[in-house]
VMD Tcl script that draws the C-alpha trace (Angstrom):
set ca {
  {-8.21 29.59 -13.19}
  {-4.88 27.73 -13.37}
  {-2.78 28.23 -16.51}
  {-3.45 25.66 -19.19}
  {0.31 25.22 -19.48}
  {0.31 23.36 -16.15}
  {-1.51 20.54 -17.87}
  {1.04 19.99 -20.59}
  {3.84 19.47 -18.08}
  {1.74 16.90 -16.26}
  {0.47 15.17 -19.36}
  {3.94 13.79 -20.08}
  {3.57 11.64 -16.99}
  {0.57 9.80 -18.39}
  {0.75 7.85 -21.63}
  {-1.99 5.20 -21.99}
  {-0.69 1.85 -20.81}
  {-1.40 0.17 -24.13}
  {1.22 2.43 -25.73}
  {3.45 3.32 -22.78}
  {7.16 2.78 -22.64}
  {8.72 1.77 -19.34}
  {10.22 5.26 -18.97}
  {6.71 6.80 -18.99}
  {5.55 4.37 -16.31}
  {8.66 5.16 -14.27}
  {7.86 8.88 -14.47}
  {4.33 8.19 -13.28}
  {5.58 6.13 -10.35}
  {8.17 8.72 -9.35}
  {5.70 11.60 -9.60}
  {3.08 10.04 -7.33}
  {5.42 8.52 -4.74}
  {8.78 10.31 -4.64}
  {11.36 9.45 -1.95}
  {10.53 10.99 1.44}
  {7.14 12.07 0.10}
  {5.61 12.45 3.59}
  {7.46 15.35 5.20}
  {5.28 15.75 8.30}
  {2.46 13.96 10.10}
  {0.19 14.25 13.11}
  {-1.68 11.61 15.11}
  {-4.53 13.74 16.45}
  {-6.43 11.27 18.61}
  {-6.92 7.57 19.24}
  {-9.71 5.50 20.71}
  {-10.59 1.84 21.25}
  {-14.03 0.32 20.83}
  {-15.01 -3.31 20.88}
  {-12.33 -5.15 18.90}
  {-10.66 -2.19 17.15}
  {-8.16 0.52 17.94}
  {-8.61 3.62 15.74}
  {-6.39 6.64 15.17}
  {-7.02 9.90 13.31}
  {-3.99 10.88 11.25}
  {-2.96 13.78 9.04}
  {-0.11 13.15 6.61}
  {1.56 16.02 4.80}
  {2.76 14.58 1.54}
  {4.04 15.86 -1.79}
  {1.53 17.27 -4.29}
  {2.50 15.74 -7.66}
  {0.61 18.50 -9.46}
  {2.74 21.17 -7.79}
  {-0.27 23.37 -7.05}
  {-0.61 23.02 -3.28}
  {2.20 23.40 -0.69}
  {1.54 19.83 0.42}
  {-0.77 16.90 -0.15}
  {-2.75 16.85 3.11}
  {-4.18 13.36 3.61}
  {-6.78 12.84 6.35}
  {-6.89 9.21 7.46}
  {-8.79 7.02 9.91}
  {-6.62 3.99 10.67}
  {-8.28 1.03 12.40}
  {-6.39 -2.00 13.72}
  {-7.91 -5.19 15.13}
  {-7.48 -6.01 18.84}
  {-5.41 -8.05 19.53}
  {-3.28 -7.00 16.57}
  {-2.10 -9.75 14.26}
  {1.01 -8.85 12.25}
  {-0.12 -11.15 9.44}
  {-3.55 -9.47 9.18}
  {-4.31 -8.08 5.71}
  {-4.49 -4.34 5.01}
  {-7.18 -2.57 2.98}
  {-7.44 1.09 1.94}
  {-10.91 2.65 1.50}
  {-11.41 5.60 -0.87}
  {-14.68 7.56 -0.54}
  {-16.75 9.23 -3.27}
  {-16.71 12.94 -4.16}
  {-17.15 14.98 -1.00}
  {-14.99 12.87 1.31}
  {-15.69 10.10 3.78}
  {-19.33 9.29 4.58}
  {-21.13 7.39 7.32}
  {-21.21 4.41 4.96}
  {-17.41 4.53 4.70}
  {-17.11 4.76 8.50}
  {-19.31 1.67 8.78}
  {-17.19 -0.17 6.22}
  {-14.06 0.68 8.21}
  {-15.69 -0.85 11.29}
  {-16.85 -3.98 9.44}
  {-13.41 -4.57 7.93}
  {-11.59 -4.03 11.22}
  {-13.94 -6.34 13.14}
  {-13.29 -8.95 10.44}
  {-9.59 -8.82 11.30}
  {-8.43 -6.40 8.57}
  {-6.12 -3.47 9.23}
  {-8.01 -0.66 7.51}
  {-7.16 2.86 6.39}
  {-9.97 5.19 5.33}
  {-8.58 8.13 3.35}
  {-11.23 10.69 4.30}
  {-9.86 13.53 2.15}
  {-6.71 14.66 0.38}
  {-5.86 18.27 -0.42}
  {-7.30 19.49 -3.67}
  {-9.47 16.44 -4.30}
  {-12.46 18.76 -4.56}
  {-10.78 21.29 -6.83}
  {-13.51 22.54 -9.18}
  {-11.53 24.67 -11.60}
  {-13.06 25.46 -14.97}
  {-9.68 24.53 -16.47}
  {-10.19 20.94 -17.76}
  {-6.68 20.05 -16.54}
  {-8.18 19.97 -13.04}
  {-9.31 16.38 -13.72}
  {-5.78 15.14 -14.37}
  {-4.52 17.01 -11.32}
  {-7.19 15.37 -9.20}
  {-6.25 11.92 -10.48}
  {-2.59 12.60 -9.78}
  {-3.36 13.65 -6.20}
  {-5.65 10.70 -5.56}
  {-3.10 8.14 -6.75}
  {-0.35 9.95 -4.83}
  {-2.45 9.89 -1.64}
  {-2.77 6.11 -1.90}
  {0.86 5.41 -2.78}
  {2.37 7.82 -0.25}
  {0.13 6.36 2.48}
  {1.33 2.84 1.63}
  {4.94 3.97 1.88}
  {4.48 5.93 5.13}
  {2.94 2.95 6.94}
  {5.45 0.47 5.38}
  {2.66 -1.54 3.72}
  {4.01 -4.03 1.19}
  {0.73 -5.72 0.28}
  {-2.80 -4.29 0.40}
  {-6.27 -4.36 -1.03}
  {-8.17 -1.25 -2.05}
  {-11.88 -0.43 -2.10}
  {-13.34 2.65 -3.78}
  {-16.76 4.15 -4.43}
  {-17.60 6.36 -7.44}
  {-14.69 8.83 -7.81}
  {-12.90 6.86 -5.10}
  {-13.36 3.73 -7.22}
  {-11.84 5.45 -10.24}
  {-8.78 6.49 -8.20}
  {-8.58 3.01 -6.64}
  {-8.60 1.43 -10.10}
  {-5.77 3.67 -11.37}
  {-3.72 3.09 -8.23}
  {-4.18 -0.67 -8.52}
  {-3.11 -0.47 -12.14}
  {0.22 1.20 -11.36}
  {1.27 0.01 -7.90}
  {2.16 -3.70 -7.48}
  {1.70 -3.44 -3.70}
  {-2.05 -3.41 -4.36}
  {-3.04 -7.05 -4.70}
  {-6.85 -6.88 -4.59}
  {-9.39 -4.38 -5.91}
  {-13.10 -3.81 -5.25}
  {-15.01 -0.90 -6.77}
  {-18.59 0.32 -6.66}
  {-19.98 2.38 -9.57}
  {-16.54 3.33 -10.92}
  {-16.21 4.38 -14.55}
  {-13.39 3.83 -17.01}
  {-13.64 6.59 -19.62}
  {-13.83 9.91 -17.79}
  {-15.07 11.62 -20.97}
  {-18.32 9.61 -20.82}
  {-18.89 10.84 -17.28}
  {-17.93 14.47 -17.86}
  {-20.09 14.80 -20.98}
  {-23.09 12.75 -19.89}
  {-23.35 12.90 -16.10}
  {-26.28 14.53 -14.32}
  {-24.19 15.11 -11.18}
  {-24.68 18.71 -10.03}
  {-21.02 19.78 -9.95}
  {-20.27 18.25 -13.35}
  {-23.37 19.83 -14.93}
  {-22.32 23.24 -13.61}
  {-18.74 22.81 -14.87}
  {-20.03 21.63 -18.26}
  {-22.30 24.67 -18.63}
  {-19.59 27.12 -17.51}
  {-17.00 25.63 -19.85}
  {-19.28 25.57 -22.86}
  {-20.12 29.23 -22.27}
  {-16.50 30.26 -21.60}
  {-15.02 28.42 -24.57}
  {-18.00 29.02 -26.90}
  {-18.81 25.34 -27.39}
  {-22.17 24.69 -29.02}
  {-22.79 20.94 -28.83}
  {-22.00 17.99 -26.54}
  {-19.68 16.63 -29.24}
  {-17.70 19.89 -29.29}
  {-17.44 19.71 -25.50}
  {-16.15 16.14 -25.67}
  {-13.52 17.07 -28.28}
  {-12.47 20.01 -26.09}
  {-11.96 17.67 -23.12}
  {-10.10 15.09 -25.22}
  {-7.39 17.66 -25.89}
  {-6.84 18.26 -22.18}
  {-7.47 15.00 -20.30}
  {-4.96 12.17 -20.49}
  {-5.77 10.07 -17.42}
  {-8.43 7.39 -17.81}
  {-8.83 4.51 -15.40}
  {-9.37 2.14 -18.31}
  {-5.80 2.81 -19.52}
  {-4.20 1.57 -16.29}
  {-4.97 -2.08 -15.59}
  {-2.96 -5.17 -14.62}
  {-4.09 -8.48 -16.13}
  {-2.56 -10.44 -13.25}
  {-5.02 -8.73 -10.88}
  {-8.20 -9.73 -12.72}
  {-8.85 -12.76 -10.50}
  {-8.54 -10.53 -7.42}
  {-10.93 -7.84 -8.66}
  {-14.65 -7.41 -7.94}
  {-16.76 -4.65 -9.50}
  {-20.24 -3.49 -8.52}
  {-22.13 -1.88 -11.42}
  {-25.36 0.14 -11.35}
  {-27.46 -0.69 -14.41}
  {-29.49 2.55 -14.29}
  {-26.74 5.01 -13.48}
  {-26.77 8.50 -15.02}
  {-24.16 9.98 -12.65}
  {-21.30 7.71 -13.64}
  {-22.97 6.33 -16.79}
  {-23.44 2.58 -16.83}
  {-21.53 2.25 -20.11}
  {-18.46 3.84 -18.49}
  {-18.66 1.31 -15.66}
  {-19.00 -1.55 -18.14}
  {-15.98 -0.32 -20.07}
  {-13.81 -0.39 -16.94}
  {-14.99 -3.93 -16.19}
  {-14.05 -4.99 -19.73}
  {-10.63 -3.35 -19.50}
  {-9.90 -5.25 -16.29}
  {-10.47 -8.50 -18.18}
  {-14.05 -9.33 -17.09}
  {-13.45 -9.86 -13.36}
  {-16.11 -10.82 -10.79}
  {-19.11 -8.56 -11.39}
  {-22.33 -7.77 -9.54}
  {-25.09 -5.76 -11.22}
  {-27.45 -3.69 -9.09}
  {-30.65 -2.55 -10.78}
  {-30.53 1.00 -9.48}
  {-29.18 4.48 -10.05}
  {-25.93 5.76 -8.63}
  {-26.79 6.55 -5.02}
  {-29.06 3.54 -4.61}
  {-26.30 1.20 -5.78}
  {-23.77 2.77 -3.40}
  {-26.06 2.35 -0.40}
  {-27.18 -1.15 -1.41}
  {-23.65 -2.41 -2.08}
  {-22.25 -1.34 1.28}
  {-25.35 -2.37 3.20}
  {-25.60 -5.83 1.65}
  {-22.02 -6.76 0.70}
  {-19.75 -5.18 3.35}
  {-18.96 -8.50 5.02}
  {-18.63 -10.20 1.64}
  {-16.10 -7.53 0.65}
  {-14.15 -8.33 3.81}
  {-14.14 -12.05 3.01}
  {-13.05 -11.33 -0.56}
  {-10.09 -9.23 0.58}
  {-9.03 -11.74 3.24}
  {-9.06 -14.58 0.70}
  {-7.04 -12.62 -1.87}
  {-4.57 -11.16 0.65}
  {-3.88 -14.35 2.58}
  {-0.23 -14.67 3.75}
  {-0.03 -17.94 1.78}
  {-0.43 -15.88 -1.41}
  {2.57 -13.61 -0.75}
}
mol new
graphics top color blue
foreach p $ca { graphics top sphere $p radius 0.5 }
foreach p [lrange $ca 0 end-1] q [lrange $ca 1 end] { graphics top cylinder $p $q radius 0.2 }
display resetview
């Protein structure tokens, strides 16, 4: 278990946007994307299939939480053939557990549509399951840092970002703080992390909830929520950019008990009621349906919002 004191040092980086001073935002930006953040990298293998050239990269970045020696970011980078320098760029963030076959398919669909695509398969510590509630802020810090340090390493000045579940939450925060992100699409992403941590039926979160309530002698769900409120400062709903509303599309699951539907609706409201698609399903069903049915529509959405004429 990491010392609780780690959290308090990190919490100063995150003051809700509605009340933040520019200095707090500057600290957030500097923490997640410091100069020379990527100190080593490796291109492990490359291959070409059909109209895409793909490379498997490992970037060793800077862990903003200061827990790991480095922020190890595993990336699949796909570029259209022939490569067009004006082609848009999109980053894909997977759900808890890392990249899936659905994410690999989305990478392929985007690349074949003429989009330079980076799938962030994993980043070090993104699956940290510490009983210390500060682990959630540390995970958010690392996720945002993985996005921002990747953008800097590949000299990307304008990009879209797509995220599913936890990946959607990180994508939303990153879009809220980094002006290089000019389009956002999320599937089943929630705004208030407290709603998810206290009400989710996801196996890992249920186990953590039970262990914490036993360890800290919490008797009721309300006591557990109050306990988390004292430790967690990073909520996706606190980091939004009104100018990005017209370039945002959110997929919501209306029967979700993993990332509760009300948490998804709150994030949609905080982003200013952007384009919204409701899927009458639970969490997993909505994830599968969205990528199976809308992958090419996502590509069209990104290409329209990232057109060179909109620079």
